[in-house]
N, C-alpha and C positions, 0 to 999 in steps of 0.2 A: 504494500500500500504506500502511496506517495501523498505529498501534500498538494499536489497539483489540483487546482480546482477547475473542473470543467463541467459544462452542462451535460446532462444525460439525455440522450435521445433514444427512444424506444424503437430501434431498428429491428423489427421482427422479420425473421426469415421464414417463409412458408416451408414447413416440413413436407417432404415428398413421401407419401405412403403408397407403397406398391402392393398390388394384390397378387401378382405373379411375376415371374421372371420373363418380361416381355421381349428382351433383346437376345434370347437364346439362339435364335437362328442367325442373327448377325454375328454372335460370338463364334458359332460353328463355321460360318463363312470366313471370318478372319483367320481361324486356325487352318482351314482348308487351303486358303490362298497363300499360306506362308511359303510353301515350296515354289510358288510361281514368282514371288517378289523377293526372294532371299538375296538376290544380287543387286537389288535396288535399295540403297541406303535410305533415301527419302521416303519411299513407300513403306519400308519397315518401321521407320520412326512414326509415321502417320498411323500405321496399324497399331503399334504399341500404345500410342497416345489414346486412340479410340478405345482399345481394350481396357486400358486403365480407367478411362472415364466411365465406361459401363459398369465395371466391377466396383469402383468406388461409390457409385450411386446406390449400391445395395449393401453398403457397409453396416447400416442400421438394421437391415432385414436379411441377414445372410442365409437364413434357413430356406429362402425361396429357391435357392440354387440346388438344394439337396436332390431334387428329382432328376436333375441333369448332371449331377456332379461326377458320377462314375463314368458316364459317357465322355464328358469333356476330358477327364484325366486320361482315359485310354487313348483318345485322339492325340493328345499332346505327348504322351509317353511313346506312342508309336513313332512319332517324329524324332523325339529326343534321343531314343536309344538306338536309332538306325545308324550303324557304323559308317555307312556311306554318305550320310547327310553332311552338307557343308557346315563348317563351324558356326557362322552367323545364324543358320537355321536352327541348329540345336540349342544355341544360346537363347534365341528368341522363344523357343518352345518352353525352356526351363523358366524364362522370365514370366511367361503367361502362367505357368504352374505356380510360381511364387505369388503372383497377384491373386490367384484364386485361393491359395492357402492363407494369405493375409486376410482376405475377406471372410472366409469360412472358419478359419482356425485350424492349426496343424493337427490337432487331435482328431478332428473329423476327417481330414484328408488322408492321414496316415493309414487309417483303417481300410481305405478303399484302394490303396496302392497295391499292385501285384506283389505277392510274396511266395513265390515258388522257389524250389531248389535251383532250378535252371537260371534264376535271376541273380544268384549270388556272385558267380565268377565275373560276368560282364559288368555288374555293378561295382565290384571291387576294382576292376580294371579302369573303369571310368573315373572313379574317385582318385585312384592313384596317379592318373594322368593329369589331374588338375594342378594348377599352380596356386597355392594358398595366398600368394602375394598379389595375384591379379585382381585388382579392384573392380574390373568391369564384368567379371563372371561370378560374382559372389552368389547371385540367385541360383546358378547352376550347382555350385557346391552345397548350398543350403538344402536344395531339394534332393540331391543325391544322398546326403547324410540322413535326411528324414526317411528317405526310401529304404536305406540300409537299416534304419532302426526297426522297421517291421520285418524286413527280410531276415535279419539276424535271429529272429524268434522262431524260425522254422523248427518243427518238432522232431528234429533228427540230430544226432550227435555230429557236431561240426567236424570231428576227425574223419568222418566218412567222405568229406569233401576234399581232404588233403590228397596230394599227389606225391609219389616217391620218384617220379621221373625226373632225371637230371635235365637242366636247361642248357642252353648253348654255352654258357660260361662254366659249366661243370657243377654248378651248385643246384641243390634241390630247392624248389619253390617253397617259400615260407608257409607255415600253417595258416589256415583261414583265420583262426582265432587271434593269432599274432598279428596278422595283417589288419584286422579290425581294430585291435587295441592300438596298433601303431598309428592308424588313421585318427583315432580319437585323441591321442596325445599330440599329434601334429597340429590339430586344429584347436587345441586348448588355448593357446595364447593369441589367436588372431583377433582382429578388431571388429570384424563384421558379424553378421547374423549367423554365420556358419558355426561360431563358437557355441551358441545356444543349441543348435542341432547336434553338435558333437557331444555336448553334455547329456542331452536326452538319449543319444545313441549309446553312450557309455553306461548310463544308468540302466538301460534296458538290457544291454549285453551282459553286464556283470551279474545280473540277477538270474541268468539262465541256470538251470539245475546243473548242467555239465561244466559250467564256467565258474560258478561261485566258489567251489572248493579249490579249483586249481589256480585261478587268476585273481580272485577277489582279494585275498590277503596281500599279495604282492602289489596290486594296484593301489590298495589303501596305503601301503607303506610308501609307495611312490608319491602319492598325493600328500601324505603327511610330511615327507621330505621337502616337497615343493612349498608347503605352507610355512615350514620352519625357515627355509632359505630365501623366501621371496622378498624382494625389495619393492614395497609398494610406492616408494618415492619415484620410481621410474615408470614410464608409460608401458614398457613391455611387461614389467613386473605386475602392474595393475591389471593388465589384460589377462595374464595367465592366472592371477589370483582370482579374478572374477570367474574364469572358466573352472578352476578347481573347486571353488566354493559352490558354484552352481551345480556342478556334477555331484558333489557330495550331498547337496540338498535333495536333488532328484533321486539319488541312489537310496537315501533313507526314506524317501517318499514311496518309491515304487517297490523296494525290496521287502521281504518278509521279516517280521520282527525277530523271529527266532534265529535267522541267519545273520542279522546285523547287530544284535544286542551285545555280543561279546566285544565288538569293536567300538561301540558307542562311547564308553568312558575315555578311551585313548583319543578319539576324534574330538571329543569335547575339550579335553585338556589341551591338545595341540592348537585347536581353534582359539581358545582363550589366550594361550601363550603368544599367538601370532599378533595379538593387539590390533585386530582389525578396526576396533572402535576408534583408534587414534588416527586412522587414515582419513584424508580429506575427500576421498572418492566415495560419493554416496552409494554408488552401485555396489562397491565392496561391503560397505556397512549393511546394505540391504541384504546381500547374499549371506553374510555372516548371521544376520538375524533369522533369515529363512532356514539356514542350516541348524541353528541352535534350537529353533522350535521343532524341527523334524527330529532332532536328537531327543528332545523332551518327550515327544510322542512315542519314540522308540523305547524309552525307559519305562513308559507306562503301558499297561495292557490296553488293547483296543476294546472299548466298551461304551455303552450309552449311559451317561450319569443317571442313576435311578432317582436322584433327588431333584432333577431339573424340573423347571416349571414348564408345563405343556398347556398351551391354550387349546380350548376345544373348538367349537364352531367358529369359522372365520368368514361366514357368509355376510356379504355386505347387505343383502336384503334383510337378513335377520337383525343386523345391527341397526339398520335404519328403520326397522319396523317395530312393532309392539313388543317383540321378544326381548328387546334390550331392557325393558322395565324389569322383567323377571330375572334377567341376568344380573342386574345391579343389586337386586334384592337378595339374591341367594344363589345356590347351585354349587355343586362340588367342583373342585379343580382336579385335574388329572395328575396327581402326585402319588407316588408309591407310599404305602403306609410307613410310618416311622420305624416299625419293627423290621420290615423288609430292608429298609434303607440302612439301618444299623448293622444288620447281618451282613449286607453286602460290603459295607465300608470296613467292617472288622477284618475281612479277608484280604484287604489290599495291603501291599507292601510298597511304600513310597521310597524310591531310591534317594540318596542324599543329593545326587546330581540335579534333581528336579529343582532344588532351591537355587542352584546356580543359574539354571536355564531361566527360571521365572525372574530372578533378579536382573539378568541381562535383558530380558524382554521389557521390564519396567524401565530400565535405563534407556533402551531404544525408543520407548514412548516419548522421551524428552529430546530425541534427536532433532537437529536443525532442519532436516529434510523430510518432506511429507511422505515420500515413498518408504522411507525407513520406519517412520511412525505407523504407517498403515500396515506394513508387514508385521511389525511388533504387535499391533492390536489384534490382527488375525491370529497370531501365535498365542497370545494370551487367551483368546477364546477357545482355540483348539486344545491347548494344554489343560485349561481349567475344566473342560468337559470330561476329562479322565481322572480328575481329583475327587477325593471324598468331600462331603459338604463342608466340613470344618475348614479344611485347607483352601477350598474354593472361596469361602467367605473371607479368609485372610487375604487372598489375592484381590478380591473386590475392595477390601479396606485399603490395601496398598495403592490401588488405582485411585481411590477417593482422596488419598493424601496428596496426590499431584495437583488437586484443585486448591492450590495455595497461592496467594499473591506474591509469595517469595519465589515461586517457580516461574519459568519463562512461558511465553505464549505457546511455544512448541509443546511443553508439558501439558498445558490445558487442552491443546488440540489432540495430542495423542491419547490423553485420558478420555476425552469424549469419544474418540473412535473405539477405544477399548470397551467402554460402557455400551456403546451401540452393538458391538459384536457379542458381548456377554448377554445383553438383553435379547438380541435376535436368536441366540442359541438356547434361550431359556435358562441360562446360568445365573441370572440376576433375579434372585427370589423376591417375591412381593414384599416380604418384611424388610428388605433393604431399600425399598423405594423411598421411605421417609428420610433416608440419608442422601439418596441419589438425586431426587427431584430438586431440592434446594440448590445443589451445586450446579445442576443443569440450568436452572433459572439464572444463576450468576453467569454461566458461560454464554447464555443467549444474549447478554448485554455486555460481554467482555470487550473492553476497549482500553488498551494500554497506551496512554498519551506519552509521546516522546517528542517534546519540542513542538514544532508546528505540524506534526503528523502523528499518526497512531498506528498500532498494529492490533490485530484481533479479528479481522474479517473471517479468516480461516477458522478461528475458534468458534465464532458464532455460526458459521456454516456447518461445522461438525456437530454443534449442539442441536441444530435443526435436524440433522440426520439422526441423532439420538431420539428426539421426539418422534420422528417418523418411524424408527425401529420399534419404539415402545408401543406405538399405536397398533402395530401388527403382532406384537409379542404377548400382550396382556389382555385379559378379558375386561370388559367394562366395569365389572364390580370391583376389580382390583384397583383400577385407576380413578374411580369415582371421587375419592377424597382429594385427588390432585388436579381434577379437571379444571377448576376455576383458575388456578395458578398457571397451569400450562397454557390454557386458552388465552389468558390475558398476555402472557409473555410472547406467545407466537404471533398474536395480533399486533403487538407493539413492534416486534422485529419486522414483520411483513409490511408494515406501513411506514415505520420511521427509520429503519436502518439506512445507513449512507450508501451501502453497496447494493447494486441491483441484483447480483447473484445471491446475496444473503436474503434479500427481501423475497426473492422467488423461492429459495429453499424453505423459508419459513411458511410461505403460502402453500407450498406442496405438503409440508408437514401438517399444517392446519387442515388441509383437505383430507389427508390420510386419516387424521384423528376423527374428523367428522364422519368419514365413511366407516372406519373400523370400530370406533368407540361408540359413536352415536349419542354421546352425552354432552358434547360441547354446547354451551348456551347459544341459541340462535345460529347454530352452525350452518345450516343450509341457507338461511337468509343472507348471512354474511358471505358465504362461499360464492354465491351467484354474482356478487359484485367485486369482492376482494379476491380475485383469482390470480393465477400465475401470470397472465398477460397484463392485467390491470395494474399490478404493482411495478411495472417497468419504468414508469415516469415518476421521478422523485417529487416534483411539485404537485402532481395529481394526487399522490399518496398523502402528502402533508395537508393539502388544502381541501381536498374533496373526500377521499376515502376515510380520513380520520374522523371527519364530522359524521359521515354515514355510520361508522362503527360506534361512535360515542352516543348515538341515539339509542343504543341498547344499554340499559342501566348497568348491566354487569361489567361493562368495559369502560364506562365513563371516567370514573376517578382514576383508575390505573393508567389510562392514556394521558390524562392531564398531569398526573404526578410524574410520569416518566418524562414528559416534555420539560416540566419545571425543574426536576431534579437532575436530569442527565443531559438532555439535548441542548438546553440553554447554555450549558458550559462546554459544549463541543468545540474542538479545535478548529473545525471548518466554519468559516464565517457564513457560508451559504446555508449550512444546517441551522445555525443560530437564527438567522433571519427567517427561514422557513418555519422554524419552531415557534417563533413569536407570532407569525401570521396564523399558524395553525391554532394557537391559543386564542387568537381573536375569533376564529370560527367556532371553537369549542366552548366559548363563554356562554353562548345561548343554551347549551346543553346543561350547564350547571352554574348559573350566574352567582348564586349565593356561595357556593363552594369557592368560586374564583375570588369573590370579594372578601370573604371571611377567612380563607385559608391560604390561597395561593399568593395574593398580593402582600399580605403581611410576611409571608415566607420570603418573597423576593426582595422586599424593601431593604433588609440589611445587606443583601448581596450586591446592591447597586454601588456600594462604596467599599466592597471587599478587596482582598489582595489579588484574587485570581482575575486576570484581565478578561479572559473569555467569559467567565461567569458574570462578571460585572457588565460586560457589553450585552450579553444575552438577557440579563435580568432587566436592564433598562428598556430594551426593545420590547420585551414581553409586557412589562408594566404599561408601556404606552399603548400597545395593542389591546390589552385587556380593558384598560380604562375607556378606550374608544368603544369597544364592544359593549361594555356595561352601560355606556350612554344610550346606545340603541335599546338595550333592555329596559332602562329607565323610561325611555320614551314610550315603549310598548306598554309598560305597567302604569304609565302616567304618574310617576313619582320623580322626585328630584334626584339627581345623581349623587348629591351630597349625602342623601339618606342611605344609599347603597354603600358608599365608600366610608363615610364617617369623617368627622372633622380632623381627627388626629392623622389619618392616612393622607388627607389632602394637605395638611400642614407638612407632613414628612416629604410628600412629593415636591413641594416647593423648595425644599432644602437640597435636593439631589444635585442640581448643577453647582450650587455654592460649595457643597462638600467636595465635589470633584475639583473645583477650581482652587479651593483652599489647600487641598492635598497635592496640587500640581499634576493631577491625573491627565489634564488636557495636554501637558507638555512632556510627560514621560513616555516611555515605550508603549505603543498602542494608543497614543492620544487620538489618532485618526478614528479609531473605533468609538471612543468616547464622544467625540464631536458629532459623528453621524447618529449615534444613539440618542444624545440629548436633543439634537434637532428633530429626530423622530418623536421624542417625548413632547417637545414643544408643539409640534404639528398636531399630534393626537389630543393633547390637552386642550388646544384651541378648538379643534373640531368638536370636542366633548363639552365645550363651554364651561370649563371649570370656573368657579367664582373667584378669580384671582385679579379682578380688575383693580387698577390703581395700587397694586401691592408692589413691594420692592422686587419681587421675583420677576416682574415684567421687564424691568430695566436690566436685570441679570440675564434674562433670556435674550433680550435685544443685543446685548454685548456678545453673547455666544454666537448669534446669527451673524453679526458684523465681522467677527473674527473668522468665522468659517468661510465667508465670502472672499477672503484674501488668501486662502490656502491653495497650494498647488494641486492637491488631489481632486480630480473631477467629482468623485463620489461625495466628498465633503461639501463641495459647492452645491451639488445637486440636492443634498439633504437640506441645506440651508434655504435654498430657493423654494423647495417644496414646502418648508415651514412658513415662509413669508406669506404665501397666498391665503393661509388660514389664520395666522397669528395677527396680522395687522387689522383685518376687519373685525376680529373678535375683541381685541384689547385696546385698539386705538380709535374707536368710534363711540359716539354717544348713543343713547337709547333711540334717538330718532334717526339713526343711521348716518349722521354727519361725522366727518373725521375731526380729530383734534387738530386745529390749525398749527399749533406749535410743533406737534409731532410730525405732521406732514411736511412742514417746511424744513425741519431738522433732517429728516430722513432723505428727502429729495436733494437737499443741498449737499449732504454727505455723499450720497451715491453718485450724483452727477460730478462732484469734484473728483471722486475716485476713478471716474472714467478717463481722466487725464493722467493717471498714474503711469510711471515708467515701468511698472511691473505688469507683465502680460496677464498673470493669473488674477491680479486684482481687477484689471479691466474686465476679464471674463466673468468673474463672480458678480460684479456689480452690474454688468450689462444684463446678465440673466436675472438678477434680482429686480431690476427695473421692469423687465419684461413680465415678471411674475406678480407685479403689484396689483392689488385688487382695484376695481373700478373707483371705489370711494377714495382711494389714495391718489388717483390720477386726475380726478375731476378738477378742472380749472388750471391744470398744470401740464396738459398734454403737449402743447407746442414746445414748451421748455424741455420736456423729456425727449420728444422727437429730435429736437436739435442736438441734444447730447448724444443720443444713440447714433444719429446719422454721422456725426463727427467721428465716432469710433469706427464706423464702417469705411471711412475714407483712407486711401493709401497715401501716406506721406513718407518722405525720405527718412524721417526720424524713426518711424515705427513700421517700416515696410515689412519686417519679418514677423509682425504680430498677427499672423493670419487667423489664428484661433480666436483672438479677441475680436477681430472683424466678423468672423463666423458667428460668434455668440451675440454680437451686436445686431446682426441681421436676424437671427432667431428671436431676439428680444423685440425687435420692431414688429415682426409678424405676430408674436404672442400678445403684444400690447394692443395691436389692432383687433385681435380676437376678443380681448377683454373689454375694450370700450365700445365696440360695435360700430355700425355705420348708420348715419342719419343724414339725409340730404339737406335737411333744414337745421341741422345741429350746429353747435358752436365749435370752431376748430380747436379750442382749448379743452374740449371734453370728449369729442367723438371724431371718427373719420368722416369727413365731409368733402364737398367739392373744393373747399379752400386749402385743404392739406393733403388730399389724396395724391395730387401730382408730385408733391414733395417726397412722399413715401415711395411712390413708384420710381421716381428719379433715383433715389438712393439705392433701391433694389436693383434697378437696371445698371446702375454704375457698378454695383458689386459684381455683376455678371462679367465685368471686364477685368477682374482681378486674376492676373496670371503670375503672381509672385513665385519665384523659385528660390530654393535654398538647398542645403545638403540633404533634406528630406524629400526633395523632388518638387512637384507642382503643388505647393501648399495652397496656392490660390484656388485650387479645385474645391477645397473645403468651403470656401466662401461662396463660390459659384453654386455649389450644390445647395447650400443653405438658402441662397437667394432664389434659386428655382423653386424650392419648396415654399418659400415665403410668398412668391408671386402667385403660385397656385392657391395657397390658403387664403390670401387676401382677395384674389379675384373671385374665388368661390364664395367667400363671405359677402362680398358686395352684391353679386347677382342673386344669391340666396335670400338676402335681406330685401330684395326688390327695389333697391335704390339705383337710380340711373346716373351714376357719377363717373362711369368709365368713358374715356374718349377714344375715338378711332386711332389717334396717334399712340396712346398708351398701349392699346391692344396690339397694334402693329409691331411696336418695338418689342413687346413681350414675346410675341410669337416668333419674331425673327431671331431673338436671342436664344429661344429654345431650339429653333432649327439649327443654329450655329453649334450649340452644345451637343446636339444629337448627332453631329457629324465629326466630332473631334476624336482624339485618339485614346482617351482613358475610358476603359470599358464601364467602370462604375458610374462615371459622370454621364456617359452617353446613354446608359440604361435609364438613369433617373430622368434625364431630359426627355427620352422617348416616352416614358410612362406619363409624365406630366403633360407633354404636348398632346398626347392622345386623350388624356383625361379632360383637358380644357376643350379640346375639339368636340367631344361628345358630352360636355357637361350638361347637367339638368338641374336648374334652368340653364339655357344656353348662354354662352359668353357672346356678347354683341360685338360687331365690327371686326370679326376675324377676316382678314384679307383672303380672297379666293376660297371662301369656306366650302363651296360646293365642289370645286376641283380637288381640294385637299381631302374631303371626305370620300371622294371617288378613289383616291390613292390609298387612304388609310381606312379600311373598313372597320366597322364597330366590332367585328369579330376578333380583330387583332389584339384587343385589350388584354384578354386572358390567355391568348394562344401564341404570343410572340415573345421571343427572347430579345429584348431591346439591347442587351449587352453583346449580342452576337453580331459581329461585323458582317457576316454573310447575309443576315436578315435586314439589318438596319440600313446599310448604305444603298442597296438598290432601291429601297423605298424613298429615302430622303433625297436621293439624286434626281428623282422625278420632279422635285420642287424647283430645280434649276430652270424649268420651263416657265415658272411664274415670276414675273418681273419684281414683285414686291419682296420675294424671298431670295432672289439671285445673289445679291451682295452677301447676305449673311450665310447662305448655304456655301458659297465659295470660300468665305473666310474660314469656315469650319472644315470644309473638305480638303483644302490645300494643306492644312496641318497634318491630316491623315495621309494624304497621297505622298507628301514629302517627308513622312516620318521614317522611323527605323525599325518599327515592329513589323515583322514579315507578314503576319496574317492581316494586320490593319492595312498595310500598303497594298497587299494583294486584292482585297475586296473593295477598298475605296478606289484604287486606280482602275480596277476592272469596271466598276460602276460608272466612273467618269468617262472611261474610254467608250463604253456602250452608248452613253448619252451623246458624246461628241460625234460618233459615227451616225447616230440617228438624226443629227441636225447638219450633217456635212453638206447636204444638198439644199440647205437653207442659208444662203450667205448672210442675209440680214441678221438672222438669229445668232449665227456663229460670230459675226462681227461684234454684235452686242455683248456676247459672252466674253470675248477676248478683251473688249473695252472695259467691262466691269472688272475682269481679272486684273488688268493693269491698274485700274483705279484702286483696287485693294492693295496692290503692290506699292503704289505711290503713297497711299494713306498711312502705310506702316513702314515707310522708308527708314532704314537703319534700326528697325526692330527685328533682331535676329530670330525671335520666336516665330515670326511670320515670314520674313524675307528668305531665310535659308530654305525652309520647306517649299516656299513659293518657287525658288529657282529650281529645285529638284522636280517640282510639279511641272514647270515649264519644259524641263528636259523631257519628261514623259510625254507631254502633249506634242512637242515638236517631233519626237520619235514616232508618233502614231501617224504622221503625215496628213493631218486633218485641216491644216491651215492654208493649203495651197490655193484653195478657191478664193481666199480673201487677202492674199499676200499683197497685191497691188504694186504699183511702181512709183507712186507719188512719194514726195519727200517725207510725208507723215504717215507712211504705211505702217501697219501693225507690226511687221517684223522689225522695222527701225525703231518703233516705240519700245518694243521689248528690249532691243539692244541698248537704247539710251537709258532705260530704267535700270537694267542690270549694271551697266557701266557706272551709273551714278551710285548704285548701292555698294559696289566694291571699290569705288575710288578711295585711295589712301587707306584701304583696309588691310590689316595684317593677319586676318583670320583665315587659316589654312582651308578649313572646310568651305567657307564662302567662296574663296578664290577657285577652288576646284569645281564647285557647283556652277560658278559663272562660266568656267571653261566649257562645261557640258552644254550650257545654253548657247554659247558662241558657236560650238560645233554643230548644234542643231540648226542654227540660223544659216549655216553655209548652204543649205538646200535651196535657199531663195536667191535667184540670180540678181545681178546688179549691185546696187549700193549695199544692201544687207550682207551679201557675201563678202564684198571687199572690206567693209568695216569690221565684220566679224573676224576675218582673217588677220586684219591689222591688230585687233585686240588680242588675238591668240599669239601673234608674233611678240607682242609686249610681254605676255606671260611666259614666253619661252626664255626670256632673260630676266625673269623675276628674281628677287634676292633669295627666295626660299628654294633650295634644291628640289624639294619634293614637288613643288608647284611646277617647276620646269619639267621634271620627269613625267608627271602625270599628264601635263598639257601635250607634250610630244607624243605620248601614247594615244591620247584622244584624237589629235590631228591625224595621226597615221591611220587610225581606224576609220575616221570620217572620210579621208581621201580615198580609202578603199571602197567605201559605200557610194561616194559621188565622184566617179572617175572623170567627169567633165570639168571638174574644178581646175585641174592641172593640164596645161598644154601637153599634147601627146608626146612631143619630143623631150619634155622634161620629167615625165612620170618616173622613170627609173632613177634619175638623179635625186629627185625630191624624196622618194621613198627610201633610197639608200642613205641620204643625209639624215633623215628623221630616225631611221632605225639604227644606224651605226654610231651616231654621236652619243657620247656620254653626257647627257644634259644635266645630271646632278653633280657635276664637278664643283669643287670649292670655289668660293667667291673670287679668289685671286686669278682664276682662269676665265673670268667673264669676258675679257676682250676676245679670246678665241671663240667663245660661244656666240658673241655678237656678230663676228664675221660669218659664222655658219648661218646664223639667223638671217643676216642680211642677204646671203646667197639664196636662202629660201624665199625671201621677199622678192628678189629679182625673178626667180623662176616662176613664182606664183602670180607675178604682176601686181604686187602690193607695194605701196610706198614704204620705204625703209623708215623705221622709228628713229627719231633723233634724240640722243641723250641730252637732257637738259641739266645743266649744273645748278645746284642749289646756291643761292647767293650767300656769301660768307657773312 
C-alpha cells in the first residue's frame, strides 16, 4: 500500500462465461496445419498466438476441454514423437501441449498421456537428447519429464527393460532406473519449469515398490548432502535448493508413511540445520515450509480427527427458509461422543518432532511473504487435523497469540489464514469462537499507520476470508450469538474500507453469511443493494450506501461510531473528507445521537495533538452541524435547542484555540485552514446565532489569511466560505449590508488585486467573484474595474497568467451573481451601460498568448475567457434581456472559431464545444453571422457525437468556415498556427484540410485572390510577432508547394507573389533568428515558380542568404536552391545548368567567416549564370 492518493474508478470487466468449448474445431485445424506451415516462421508464430488466445480464454473454465482432451493430446503426441519430424514442428507441438497443460492442470493431463512399455526407451532417448540450457525449448523438456512421470509407473520390474548388449564404444547401456535418476538430478538445478516436472518425476519414481528399497536411501543421502553443502547466496545454489526441497516435499506427499517414517527424523534435522529460514529467497522458504508440514504429516498417522466439528445440512434453501429458526433453537451437532473421543486420543503416540514442525509453521505464519504464510497456514490445518483435541487446542491458542499489536502485519495476516483453514476443516471448535471472533473483528479494521501511509489491507482481506470460511463451516445456532458483531463489522468494511479489493471481499463474505447462516439482520434487503459491484466506487459507498444501511437500526450506531472513531483520523485526506460528508448524510438517521454523543466526543479532538484526527474532527463537526440545521428545520425547532449553549460556545473557540497554539503555522497548517473555512461555511449556512460576536472578526481574519496562501485548495475553501459567511453575519435583518463592513472588505480586496504576489491576486480575485449580491450592490462598477485591470497583460506582470485566469473567472461569476437587467443601474447589475465593458475585457483575454518555461500559459486565460463568454451570453439570453449587439456576437464567434483551429488539443476541444453550444443555444443567441450556413456545416447531432479534440474531426469542419467572409480572418489566424506548427498529427490534418479547400476554390480567382489578400493582411497585422509570422511562413511554403496560386499570380507590380515577397522580406530584415531565416528561404524558393519580377527578386534574396553570416543558413539555402532548380528547370539557361548545379553542390557553403570572400565570388558567379544582379556589400558607417 502506498500513500499515493488517486481517484477510484469502477472499471468493471465483463466476465466471459462459456457453456462449451466452442473453438475445438479451430484448435484441431491449427494442430493439423502444423506440418504444412512448419517452415514458415511467421505462420507458426501466428498459429501459436491464436492457440494461446483460445486456450487462455478458458483458463477460468478448464473443465470444458475434458471431453476433447485425450483426442487433442494424441494428435499432438503423434506429431511430437515422430522421429522424422523437423525440429520446429516438434517444438511447436510440445508448446501446444504445455499450453493445454497450463490451462487444465498437469495432474489431469498426466493421467491421459500414453504409458506403455514401448514408450519408455524412445522417451528416455528424447529427454537425453535435450539441452537443459536451451531456453527456447523448455516447454519440450517440461512435457517430456511429465510424460516420463507416468511412464515410469508401468507395473513391471524396470530390470526387464535393461539390455546387456554392448554399444559401439564397448560399454553396456546404463540401466533404465539409473538413466531416470540421472535425468532427475540433471534437471534439479535448472531455472525453468522443467525443475518442477523433474521433482514430480523423482517423487513418483522413488516410490515404486522395486525402487524404494534399492535407490531411495541413496537418493535421500544425496539430497541430504546437497542440503548441507548448498550455498543459497548464489543463484545456482538457490535453484538447486528449490529443486531438492520441492522433490522432498513431493516425495513425502506421494510416498507411503511406513516407507518414509524411518527417514523423516534425519530429513527434519538436516532441513532445520540448513537454515532455510534465513534465506532471502521466498521460494526456498516456501518449499522448506511445505517440506516440514509433509514431515509432520508423516510423523502422525493418517486419520480423521474424531473431535472435529462437522456441520450438517449446508442447503442454502434450508438456511434461507423457515428451517433456520429451528436450527438456531436447537439440534445436535455431528460430534463423536466424548467417551469415543477419549478412547481414540489415548491410543495416539505424538512424536517429539511434531513440536518442532508446529513451531516452524507458527514462525512461517509471520513470514514477510504471502506465499510462505499461506503455505504455513495450510500446514497448520493439515497437521492439526491429526492431533488429539488437547494439542489441537494448544495450536489454536498459539495462533491466537499472533493477534498482538506487538506483532507485524504479516503475523496478523498469517494468523487469519490459519484460522480460516482451521475453521474450514472443522478444527476450530465452537467453544473457541468466543476467543476467535473478537480478534477477527480487530483484524477486519486493522490499519497500521506508518507516517503518511499505512499497511493492513492484506490483513483485512484475510479477515474477510475468515468470515467467509466461518459462514460455510458452522451451523446457524453456533454463530447466532456472534451474528450482530460480524454483520456490523462486515458492513463497515464493505462500505468504508479504503481499498476496493477489501470492500469487495467483505461484501462477498457478507453475502456468504446471509446465504449460509440466514440470521444476519436484514441480510437480503441489504445484499440487493450493497453487493460486490456496488461497493466498487468509494464515494458511492460513503455517501449513498452508508445512508441506505444506516436506515436499518441494527447498523446505525456502529456505522456512525466507526466513522467518528476510526475514519476521521485516517491518514488519507480523501477518506477524512468523505467520512465527514458521510456523517452529514447519516445525521438524519440518528440526529439526537449525533448531537448528544458524537459532537461532544469530537469537540476535544479538534485541538488535539494528532493532526489527522484534528482535521477530520473539525470537518465532521461542520458537516454534522449543517445536517442538524436541516433536522431542526424539519422539526420546527431552533438549532440552539439541539446543540445546547455550551456546545455553541465551544464551537466559537475552535479557531482561536488553533490560532493561539500556532496550529495554522505548524506542520499540517494547510489542513487546519481548509477545515476551519469549512466550519465557517457550514456554521453560516446553519445560521448559528453568532452575530456581532468576537468570533466573527476571528473568522474574517482566517478567511483573509487563506486568500493569500499559495495552495489552491486553501483559497478554494476560503472562497466557498465567503458566499455564505458575508450574507449571514454582515447584513441587517432587512437584508441590507453593513456599510462599514462592505467598504472595508471591498477596499481591502481591491487593493490586494494590485499585489506583486500572484497567489494573493488569485485569492482575492476569486473572493470578489464569490461575493454575495448584497455585498456588491452599489459597488459593481468599482469591482468590475478592479477585476478587468487584473485580466490585462502588462510588462510588469506578464507571467501572472493564473491571476489573469482567476480574474476572468471572477468576472463571469460576478455577472452570474448580480444578474442582468436592461433597465438596471450599472453599479448593481449587468446592463447595456456595462455589458460592453465586460465583453471587451473577455475578448481581450482571448488574445493572451503568454509563454514561459511552462509553455503556452496564456491558454489558461483563453480557456477561462471562452467559458466566461459562454456563461455570460447564456445568462443574458436566458434572462430575456436584449442587450447583446451584433458586433459583440460577431467578435465572440470569430474568437471561438480562431481557438477551434489552433494547435492545443484541450483548448481546441473546449472552443468547439462552446461554439456548438452557442450555435444551438435555447433560447437562441441573436446576431450570429451566417447562422444558417454554419448550422448546415455543424449539425445539432455533432454535440454529443464529436470529439472536438480530434484534429481529424475538427479541422475539416472549421475549414469550411473559410468560405464565409465574416469568419475568414479569424479562421486563418487560427489555422496558420496549426499548419505551420511542429506537431505531426496537427500539421497533417490542418494542412490537409487547407489544401482541400484551396483546391476547391482554385477555379474561382476572385475567391482565391481574396483568400490570399486576407492571409497577407494577417501577416502584416502580426509583423514581427514570431508566434504568428514563423508558422505563417511555413504555411506559405505549403501553399506555394501545392501550386494553387498560378491563376492569380498576375504580372503587375503589386501582384500577390510580390506582396508575399515584400512581406517576408520585411519580416526577416535584420533578423538573426535561424528558424525564421530558413523559413523565409523556403518561401523564396516557392516564389521562383512565378516568372518575371517575382522570380528575379526571389533569386536575389536567396543569393543574399547564400552569404549570410550564419553557416547553417548558407548551407540550408544552397540545398533548397539546388532542389528548387531541379523542380523548375526553366529557371537556369540550358547552357549553364550543369555549371550552376555543380557550383551549388560542390561548394562548401558552411565555411568559417574568414572564407567569405571566396564564397562571395562563387555566389557572384551564380548570379551571373542565373541572370540576377550581383548583391553589393554595403559597409557599415564607422
